N, C-alpha and C positions, 0 to 999 in steps of 0.2 A: 876435456877433463884433465887435471894435473896428473903427472906420473908420480909414483911412490917408490921410494927406496925400500928394498926388502927388510931393512933394519929399522925403518921409521916406526915409532910408536904413534898410533892414531886413535882418535876417539870420534864417535859420531857427533855431528854438529850439535852443540848445546842448545840451539834454537829448535831442534826437532822434538816433536812429541808424537806419541803413538797411542792409538786406541784399538782395543779388540772389540769387534762386533760379532754377532752370531755367525755370520757366514764369510767374513773377510776382516781385514785390518785396515786401519786408517793412519796416514801420516800427515803431518802439517807442521808449519813453523809458527813460533810465537816470538814476536819482537819484544825487546826489553824495555819498551816505553808504553806503547798502547796495549800490549799483551793480546793483540788481536790475531786469531788464527788466519794463516795465509797459505796458499799453495796446497790446499787440501787435496790429498791423493789417496786412491785405493791401492793397498798393497796386499800381496799374498803373505801368509804367516811366515813363511821361510825367508821372505825379504826383510821383514822386521827383525827376525832372529839374526840374520846375517849382519845387519847394521849394529845390533846390540853386542855382537862379538868384538866390535871396535870399542874396547873399554878403557883405552889409555894405558893399559898395562902390558899389552902384547904388540909385537911388531907386525908389520903387514904380512911377512912370511909366516909367522905363527898363526895369525888369524886365518890365513888360507888353509893351513893344516887343520886348524880347529873346525873350519867350515866343512872340510872333507870328512872329518870324523863325525861331526854332529849330523850331517845329512846322509851318512852311510855311503859315501862315495867309495868305490873300490880303490884300493891302493894300487897305483899303476905308475911306474917310473916314466912312462911315456906321456903322462898327463901333467901339464904345468898348472897346478892349482892356483898359483899366484895370478896367472893370466886369466883363468876362469873367474876368479874373484874380481879382478880389474874389469873384465868385460861385463860382469853382472852389475857392478857399481856404475859403469859408464851408461849402460842401458837404462838403469833405474834413474839416474840423474836426468837423462833425456826425457823420460816419460813423465817424471814428476816436476821437472823444472826447478828442483831444489838443489841449489849449488852453494857450497860443497856439501855432500852428504857426510863426508868424514874429513877430519882435520888433524894436522900434526899437533901433538900436545904442546909443543913450543909456542904455538899461536894462541893458546887458550890460557886464561888466568887460572892459577892453581885452585882458587875457591870455586870457580866454575867447573873445573874438572871433577872436583869432589861431588858437587851437586848433580852433575850429569851421570856420574857413576852410580849414585844412590837413587836415581829417579826410577829405574826399572831393575830391581835386584834379580829377578828371575825371568830370563828370556823365554823359558818354557811356558810361561803363563800365556804366551801368544799363540800357542799351538791350537789348531782347529782340526778336527778329524777331516781327512781327505774328502769323505763323502758329503760333508756339510759345506764345503767351500763353494761359494758362488762368486766368480770374479768378473766384474764389469767395470773397467776403469772410469767410465763416464757416469756411473750411477753414484752420485754424491749425496743421495738421501740417506742420512744417518738415523740411528735409533733415537737420538736426542741432540739438541743443538750444542755446538762447541762454544758459541759466544752469543751475547745479546747486545744489540744496538738499542740502548734505552733512550728514547726521545722523551726525556724527563718532563719537559714543558714545550708547548708549541707557541709560547709567547716569548717576547724578548724586549728589553729596555732600549735596544739600539735600532737604528733604521739604516743599516749598512746598504750602500748603493749596490753592492755586488752580491747581496745575499740570495742564495738559491732556495731557501726554505719557504714552503707555502705559508707558514705562520697562520694556519687556520685554527681559531681557538678551540681547544678541547678542555673544557672547564673542569669537569669532574676528575679527581685524582684517585688512583688506586691507593687505599690506605696502607700505611707502613706495616700494620699488623698482617695484612694479607701478603705484602711483599716479603715479609720474613719467611712465610711458608713457601713462597715461590723460590726464594733464594736457596732454601734448604733442598727443595726438589732438584733445582738446577745443579747444585754442588754434588748431590748424590748420583746424578746421571752423567757426570763428567764435564759439565760446563767449565770452561777455562776463565772467561772474563766478561766484563761489562764495559761498554763504552758509553759514558754519560754525556749526552749531547742535547741539542734542542734546535730551535729556541735557545734559551739560556737555562741550563739546569739549576743555576743558583737561585732562580726565582721560586722554586718549590720551597714552601715554608720549612719543611723538615728535612731538607737535603743533607744537612750534617748528620742527622741520625740515620738517614738512609745509607750514607757512605760508611758509617760506623757498622751498620748491619752487614753490608757487603764484606767488610773487613773481618768481622767476627765469624762469618760463614766461610771464610777462606777463599772468597772470590776476588780475583784481581780486578782492578778497575782503572780506567783512565778518565780524566776530566778535562773538558775544553770549555773555556769561558772568556768573556770580555769583562765580566763584573769585577769591581774592585772589592777585595776581601781584606778585612782588617788584620793587623799583625796578631792580635789576640786570637782571632778565629783561626788563622793559619796554624798557630801553635797547637790549638785544640784538635784541629783536623789531623795534624801530624801525630799527636799523642794518642788520640782516641779512635781515629778512623784509618790510621796507617797510611795516610796520603803520602805517596812516594814521588809522584810527578804530576805536573799540570801543563797543559798547552794553553798559551795565552795568544790571542790574536792582537797584534799591534802592527799597523800597516806602514808606518813611516817614522823617521826621526824628527819630524816637524809636527808639533802639536796642532797647528792650524789645519794641516792636511788630514791628520787623524780625525779631528772633530768633523771636518767636512765629509770624509768618507764614511764615518760611522753615523752621521746624521744626528749629532748631539750638540749641546750648547755649553757643557761644562768646560770652562777654560782651564781647569786644573786636572782634567782627566789624564792627560799625558804624564804629568809629573806623578800623579797617584799610581799609574800603571808601572812606572819605573820603580817607585818605592815598593810596590807589591812584589815585583820581581826580586828585589833585594831581600825582602822579608821572607819570601819562599826559600831563597838560597840560604838565608840565615838559619833556618830550621831543617836544612838538609833535604829539601824538596826540589827535585830536578825540574828545571823549567825548559820547555820547548816553545819557541816563539815562531808564529806563522804570520805571513803577510800574503795578501792577494795583489799581484802586480796589475795595476791599471794605468791609464794615462795620467792619473792624478799624482801617483807616487813614483813612477818609473825613473824620473830624472834624479831622484834622491836615493836611489838604491845603494850606492856606495856608502853614503853617510849612515844609512840604516844598518847595513851589515857591520860597519865599524863600531857603531853604537852597541850593538848586541855583543860584539866581540869584547869591547871594553867592559861590558857587564859580566863577562865570564860565561856567556851562553854557549853551550857546546852542541846544541841541536837547534837547527834553524830550517825553516821551509819557506820558499817563495813560490807560490803557484800562480800561473798566468790566469787572468780573469777569463771565465768561460760563461757563455750564454746559458741561461736556465729557462725553465718553463714558467717561472713565476714573475720575474721582473728583469728587464734588460733594456739598456740604451747603448747605442753604438759608440757613444763618446767614452765609454769605459775601456774600450779596446786601446791598448798602447799602439802608437804609430810604428811603422816598420823601423824607423831610425831609433826609436826608444827601445824596441825589442832587441835590436842589434847591439846597442850600447849596454843594455842590461845583461845580455848574455856574456859580453866581454867582462863586465864587472864581476859577475859570478865566477867566470873562469879564473880571473886573477886572484880573487879572494880564496878560492879553493886551493890554488897553487901556493898561496902565502900562509894558509892556515890548515895544515894537514890534520890537525887535531880536532877540527870542527866538522861535525856532520851537517853539511849544508845540502838540502834537497832542493835543487833549483837548476835552471839553465836550459839552454836550447829553446828560448822563447821565440815563437814564430806563429804565423797564422795557421789555423787548422780548420777543416771543413767537415761537415756531415755531407756525404754524397752517396748516391745509390751504389750498391754492389752490382757491377756489370760482369756478366759471364756470357760466353757465346751460346751456351746451352746449359740449362739447369740440370744437374745430375746429382746422384746420391753422394758423390765425392766432394762436390763444391757447394751444395746448398747450405751447409752449416759451417763452412770454412771460416767465416768471419764472426761466428757467434760465440758468446761466452755463456757459461752455465750460471744461472741466477742462484744465489745462495739462500734466498728466502724459502724456508720450509725444508731445506736440504741439510745445511749444517749451521745455519744462523737464524736468528729470530729478531725481529724489530718490535719493540714494546712501546706502546703509546702511553701518554700520561694517565689515561683512564684504565689501563690494564689490558686494552685490546692489543692483539697481535696483528701487525700490519705488513703489507707486502714490502713497501719501501717508504722511507721517511721523506723522500723527495716528491712523493705524490701528494696532492691535496687530500685532506681528510674526506673520505667517502666510504660508506658502509660496504660498497662493492669490493674494497681492497682490504677488508677485515678478514683475518684467517682464524680467529679464535678470541677468547676472552679469559685471561688469567685471573681476572677478578672473581669469576664464577667457576672456571674449569681448573682441574689439576693440569700440571705440565703435560702428562701423558694424554689426557683427554683433548687438550688443545693441539698437541703435536701430531696426533693421529686422528683428529676429528674430521667431521664431514666437510667443513670449510677448507681445511688444509688439503684434504684429498681432492677436493674440487679444483683447487689451485694447481695441484701437481698432475692433473689429468686434462686431456683436451676438452675445451668447452663446446657446447652446442654451436654449430656454425651460424645459427640464426642470430647470434648476438652481434655479428660483424656487420659493418656498413656494406652497402651493396657493391661498392667498387673495391672492396678489400680482396686481395689475392687469397686470403684465408678461406673465402667462400668456395674457391675451386681448387684448393691445394690438394694434390694426391694424398690419399689416406695414409700411406706409408710415411711421407714427410710430415704430415699434419700431426700424427701421433708422436713421432720422435721429437718434433719441435717443442711440444708441450710437456712431454714426460721427461725428456732428458735436459732440455735447456730452459724452458719457459720464455715467453716473449718479454723483452725489457720494457715494462710499462712506462717507466720513467721517460725514456727517450721517445717512445711513441707519443706520450702526453706532450712533451716539449715540442714535437713537430705538429701535432694535430689538435691539441687542446682536449683530447679524449684518449681512450686506450682501445678503441674498437677496430683495430686493423693489425697488420703484420708487423713483426719486428723490423726496425729500420735496416738491420744487417741481412735481411732476407733478400736474395737476388730476384725474387718475384715481385718485390715492392719497389715502386719507382716514385721519386720525389725530386723537387728542385734542390740542387746543391746550395748549402748555406754555410756561412761562417759561424764557427762556435768558439774560437779563441782568437 
């Protein structure tokens, strides 16, 4: 953690957001493009209040004195409250993995400082009576979702070679009239944002009206598509739906390669996509362009990045192709030499273009392999596990209004957690299917050779209540979901390449 000058004026990170729950507080970050909550962490009320004391108006030394006063610390010349404050920040950064928690105001735009100062006018609003506080940093089950991953359509007009989506048809669509009610409920319970994905969200007939409704309900949203959108439509989406940014997938600077990778026959698609980017920029809509690095486009990466730079794109992402559970061929993997050259191209581009946010680099082979420990213990059994966000702080919505565990699973009623077409948000979020997902299942659902059958009760309960098994990765390995999480050291499988 960086050191602070006692006279530095600091403000809490503008990407930070806070929520007060009945028994604890929640902190998370919101990025300025996808608006998606990240690094969700449980905080004590006093930790939130401490951070809000960094209002950009006071120096570090003054904040330390204010903290001592607010928390009723005894005045003592032998106590260095600046050190107490620094140690508290350092410990909180380590626990939440949110860095930095506070920033020098010189590093923050003036308009952003004002927004940050106005976001939480009264730190005392986060006070919770001591006797009501329940603090468990691993319990990420919130009273309502922070975000929605809306799988608007499970169909798509492209046949991308690298696509991970199951694309199982879900024909019935939740009506916009019903969505208007859902959007209102979500906004009232503190939902931050929607990520509109698919399939291709632009295939929903009333998608423009849907985006307008999100905008009118004050819900931030991001849109990812490969569809070509006309200039007139772009203009209307900017004016009526408040469209601020769009992610476009374009995999190469060569139109022939693009057509091949996307599985399309339109000879003019590439030129249309370039024109669409220019039209989006014309109406003040920020464009983020993403590519998947495969053996087909790796050799042209330098030309691709230079093309985007010439177009004025300031946000780019190149992700290495990864195996999925739906479709895969080994020829998509870039060769070792291609990955080495591509990594060098990225390094040089980043060095030459400091003003561009390029998320890429370090391309190399990666493998799924079993977690090996000498002896399974309470300390190591969950060491490699991540906490699934489904039903804890996020919600995946399917085209028909059903709530689903994960969009990367094939459509199956086993993975449905509720139905917002017929249930209120509260009924769905706290319903029987959701509770079933968040609690240990009966062991008889598992295959005979599954370690879940014989897992000690203590581990078995914690596995499902705190973490949940990652069904997506289990499905990719086995074609079903009836065994242990692949990061469980009690589960053994053959090592296999994934990137």
